[in-house]
C-alpha positions in Angstrom: 0.1 -0.1 -0.1 2.7 2.4 0.9 4.5 1.7 -2.3 1.5 2.4 -4.5 1.0 5.6 -2.6 4.7 6.6 -3.5 4.2 5.5 -7.0 1.2 8.2 -7.3 3.1 10.7 -5.5 5.8 10.5 -7.9 3.9 10.3 -11.0 1.7 13.3 -9.7 5.3 15.0 -9.1 6.4 14.0 -12.6 3.1 15.5 -14.3 3.1 18.6 -12.4 6.9 19.5 -13.1 6.2 18.7 -17.1 3.0 20.6 -17.1 4.4 23.7 -15.3 7.7 23.8 -17.6 5.1 23.5 -20.7 3.3 26.5 -19.3 6.5 28.3 -18.9 7.6 27.9 -22.2 4.4 28.7 -23.9 4.3 31.8 -21.7 7.7 33.1 -22.3 7.2 36.7 -22.9 6.9 37.4 -26.5 5.4 40.5 -28.3 2.6 40.4 -31.0 5.4 41.1 -33.5 7.8 38.4 -32.2 4.7 35.8 -32.3 4.0 36.7 -35.7 7.6 36.4 -36.6 7.9 32.9 -34.6 4.7 31.4 -36.6 6.2 32.4 -39.8 9.4 30.9 -38.9 7.8 27.7 -38.1 5.8 27.5 -41.2 8.7 28.6 -43.5 10.8 25.9 -41.9 8.2 23.4 -42.2 7.7 24.1 -45.7 11.5 24.0 -46.8 11.7 20.8 -45.2 8.8 19.4 -47.0 10.3 21.0 -50.3 14.0 19.8 -49.8 12.8 16.3 -48.9 10.3 15.8 -51.8 12.8 17.5 -54.4 15.2 14.9 -53.6 12.8 12.1 -53.7 11.7 13.5 -57.2 15.2 13.8 -58.3 16.0 10.1 -57.4 13.0 8.7 -58.9 13.7 10.4 -62.1 17.2 8.9 -61.9 15.8 5.4 -61.4 13.3 5.7 -64.1 16.0 6.9 -66.5 18.0 4.1 -65.9 15.4 1.7 -66.0 13.8 3.0 -69.3 17.2 3.1 -70.8 18.2 -0.6 -69.5 14.7 -1.6 -70.9 15.2 -0.1 -74.1 19.0 -1.5 -74.8 17.9 -5.2 -73.3 14.9 -5.4 -75.5 16.5 -4.4 -78.5 19.7 -6.2 -78.1 17.4 -9.4 -77.4 15.2 -8.9 -80.6 18.6 -8.4 -82.8 20.0 -11.8 -80.9 16.8 -13.7 -82.1 16.9 -12.3 -85.5 20.7 -13.1 -85.9 21.0 -16.3 -84.3 18.0 -18.0 -84.8 14.7 -18.6 -82.5 15.7 -21.9 -81.5 19.1 -21.1 -80.7 18.3 -17.9 -78.6 15.3 -19.5 -77.0 17.5 -22.5 -75.7 20.0 -19.8 -74.3 17.1 -17.9 -72.6 15.7 -21.1 -71.1 19.0 -22.1 -69.6 19.6 -18.6 -68.0 15.9 -19.0 -66.6 17.0 -22.4 -65.0 20.2 -20.9 -63.7 18.3 -18.1 -62.1 15.6 -20.5 -60.5 18.7 -22.5 -59.2 19.8 -19.5 -57.2 16.5 -18.7 -55.8 17.3 -21.0 -52.5 20.4 -19.7 -51.9 18.7 -16.0 -52.1 16.3 -17.2 -49.6 18.9 -18.6 -47.3 20.9 -15.2 -47.7 17.7 -13.5 -46.4 17.3 -15.9 -43.7 21.0 -15.3 -42.6 20.6 -11.6 -42.6 17.4 -11.8 -40.6 19.1 -14.2 -37.9 22.1 -11.8 -37.8 19.6 -8.7 -37.4 18.1 -10.5 -34.4 21.4 -11.4 -32.9 22.5 -8.0 -33.3 19.1 -6.3 -31.8 19.6 -8.7 -28.8 23.1 -7.4 -28.1 22.0 -3.7 -28.1 21.7 -2.2 -24.8 18.3 -2.0 -23.3 17.5 1.7 -23.8 18.6 1.3 -27.3 16.2 -1.8 -28.0 13.2 -0.1 -26.1 13.7 3.0 -28.8 13.8 0.9 -31.7 10.8 -1.2 -30.6 8.9 2.2 -30.0 10.0 3.7 -33.2 8.5 0.5 -35.0 5.4 0.7 -33.1 4.9 4.1 -33.8 5.6 3.8 -37.4 2.9 1.0 -37.6 0.2 3.2 -35.9 1.0 5.9 -38.1 0.9 3.7 -41.4 -2.6 2.3 -40.3 -4.0 5.7 -39.1 -3.0 7.1 -42.5 -4.2 3.9 -44.6 -7.5 3.6 -42.9 -7.0 0.6 -40.8 -6.3 -2.9 -41.8 -9.0 -2.6 -44.6 -7.4 0.5 -46.0 -10.9 2.0 -45.7 -10.8 5.7 -44.2 -7.5 7.3 -43.2 -6.0 10.6 -44.4 -7.4 10.2 -48.2 -10.8 9.7 -46.9 -11.2 13.1 -45.0 -12.8 14.3 -48.1 -16.2 12.4 -46.9 -16.5 15.3 -44.3 -17.5 17.5 -46.9 -20.1 15.0 -48.5 -20.1 11.9 -50.6 -20.1 13.9 -53.6 -16.6 14.9 -52.9 -15.2 11.3 -52.2 -11.9 10.4 -54.1 -11.2 14.2 -54.9 -8.0 14.5 -56.8 -6.7 16.7 -54.0 -7.3 13.9 -51.1 -6.6 11.0 -53.5 -3.3 12.1 -54.6 0.1 12.9 -53.4 -1.2 16.4 -52.8 -2.9 15.3 -49.4 0.5 13.6 -48.5 2.4 16.7 -49.0 -0.3 18.9 -46.8 -0.3 15.9 -44.1 4.1 16.2 -44.2 3.7 19.9 -44.0 1.3 19.6 -40.8 3.4 16.9 -39.4 6.6 19.0 -39.9 5.1 22.2 -38.4 3.9 20.1 -35.3 7.7 19.0 -35.0 9.0 22.6 -35.3 6.4 23.7 -32.7 7.8 21.1 -30.4 11.2 22.0 -31.1 10.4 25.6 -29.8 8.7 24.5 -26.8 11.8 22.6 -26.0 14.1 25.5 -26.6 12.0 27.8 -24.3 12.1 25.3 -21.4 13.7 26.5 -18.1 17.2 25.3 -17.7 16.8 22.6 -15.2 13.9 20.8 -16.8 12.8 17.4 -16.3 14.9 15.0 -18.6 11.7 13.9 -20.0 11.9 16.5 -22.5 15.5 15.6 -23.4 14.4 12.0 -24.2 11.1 12.9 -26.3 13.0 15.8 -28.3 15.8 13.2 -29.0 13.2 10.5 -30.0 11.6 13.0 -32.4 14.6 14.2 -34.0 16.0 10.7 -34.4 12.6 9.2 -35.9 10.8 12.0 -37.5 11.5 10.8 -41.1 10.5 7.5 -40.3 7.0 8.9 -38.8 6.8 10.8 -42.2 7.6 7.8 -44.2 4.9 5.8 -42.4 2.3 8.4 -43.4 3.5 8.2 -46.8 3.4 4.7 -47.1 -0.2 4.4 -45.7 -1.4 7.2 -48.3 0.4 5.0 -50.8 -1.2 1.6 -50.0 -4.7 3.3 -49.7 -4.4 4.7 -53.4 -2.9 1.5 -54.8 -6.1 -0.4 -53.3 -8.4 2.4 -54.6 -6.8 1.7 -58.0 -8.4 -1.6 -58.1 -5.5 -3.4 -58.6 -6.5 -6.2 -56.4 -9.8 -6.6 -57.8 -11.9 -4.0 -55.7 -14.3 -1.9 -57.4 -13.1 1.5 -58.8 -15.0 4.8 -58.0 -13.5 7.3 -60.5 -11.8 10.6 -59.5 -13.9 13.8 -58.9 -12.8 17.5 -59.1 -10.8 16.8 -62.5 -11.3 19.6 -65.0 -11.7 16.7 -67.9 -13.1 13.4 -68.5 -11.1 10.4 -68.5 -12.0 6.6 -69.2 -12.0 4.2 -66.2 -8.6 2.8 -67.2 -7.1 6.4 -66.9 -8.6 6.6 -63.6 -7.2 3.6 -62.4 -3.8 4.5 -63.8 -3.7 7.7 -62.2 -4.7 6.2 -58.8 -1.8 3.7 -59.2 0.6 6.4 -60.2 -0.3 8.5 -57.1 0.0 5.4 -55.0 3.4 4.2 -56.3 4.6 8.1 -56.1 3.4 8.2 -52.5 5.3 4.7 -51.6 8.6 5.9 -53.4 8.3 9.1 -51.3 8.0 6.8 -48.1 11.0 4.7 -49.1 13.3 7.6 -49.4 11.9 9.2 -46.1 12.6 6.0 -44.5 16.0 5.8 -45.7 16.9 9.1 -44.4 15.7 8.2 -40.8 17.8 7.2 -38.1 15.9 4.0 -37.5 16.5 2.8 -41.1 20.2 2.8 -40.5 19.7 0.4 -37.4 17.2 -1.8 -39.3 18.3 -1.9 -42.8 21.6 -2.7 -44.2 23.1 0.4 -45.9 26.1 1.1 -47.8 29.0 2.5 -45.9 31.4 5.3 -47.2 33.5 2.7 -49.0 30.8 0.9 -50.7 29.1 4.3 -51.6 32.4 5.1 -53.7 32.4 1.7 -55.2 28.8 1.9 -56.4 29.2 5.4 -57.7 31.9 4.0 -59.9 29.9 1.1 -60.8 27.1 3.4 -61.8 29.0 5.3 -63.8 30.3 2.3 -65.6 26.8 1.0 -66.0 25.6 4.4 -67.5 28.7 4.1 -69.9 27.8 0.6 -71.0 24.2 1.7 -71.4 25.1 4.7 -73.4 27.3 2.4 -75.8 24.7 0.1 -76.2 22.2 2.7 -77.3 24.9 3.9 -79.8 25.2 0.7 -81.1 21.6 0.3 -81.8 21.4 3.8 -83.5 24.5 3.1 -85.6 
C-alpha cells in the first residue's frame, strides 16, 4: 500500500513538473510582432523541409526511371537482334538455360535473406536495453501511423478519405486522393515537430529529462514517421486503383473526362509515387540505419563508380543500336 502511494506521488510530481515547464515555455514573453515572426519561421522551416525532402525524392525517382527505361530499351532491342541473327531456336535455348540458372539461385537467395534476418536479430539482442526500447517504440509508432494514414487493416478511411467530411459527392477528390494530400499532411506533421522544438528551446534550464528524451526521439525518428504516413497513403491509393480486384470509383474534381482505365492508372501512379516518397523518407531516418543494411562510405564510392560504368555501358549499347 505504501509503495502504491509513493508511486502515485511520484507520478503526480512528474506530471506537475512537466506541465509547469510546458506552461513556462508557452508563456515566455513574446510581443505580438515576435509571435507573428515565430509562426512565420515555423511555417517557413516546415515548408522548406517538405520541399527539400520531396525534391530529393523526385530527383532520385527520375534518376531510377531514366536508368530503368534505358536498360529496358537496350535489353529489348539487343534481344530482338539476337533472335534475328542467331535464330529463334538457338536464342530461346539460351534464355531457357538462363531461366533455369536463375531458379537454381532462388534457394541460396532465400537462405541469404534468412541469415541476414538472424544476424539482425542477434545484433538487436546485443544492443543496450535503452536502444532496444527506442527501436521497438519507433517500430510501433511507424506501424500506428501507417494504419491511421491508410485507414486501418482494410485500408478504408485514413487521410485520403477525409474528403467524406465534405459529403459523399467529394469522395475520391483529386486533392485528397493524390500525393497532394500527402504534401499537406507532411507539412502539418513537420509544423507540429517545429512547434515542439520551439517549446523545447524555451524550457527552463533545469527541466525534467522527459523533455530531452522525447525531443531526441522525435529528432531521431521524424523521417520514419513521415515515411510511415506516406506509405499509408500509398497503400490506400493502390487499393483504390482496383489492382487487387476491388471496385473503382473514378476521381472527382478533374477539369476533364477520362476513361475508367485512365482513372485507375492515375490512382496507381499517385499510389506508387507516395510509396516511393515513403521509401526515401525512411531511408533518411535514423531507424532505417539500424534496421536496414545500408552502404558504408567505401561501398558508396565503389557503387558510384559502378553506376558510372553502367551508364557508360548503357550509352554504348544505345549508340550501337542507333548505328
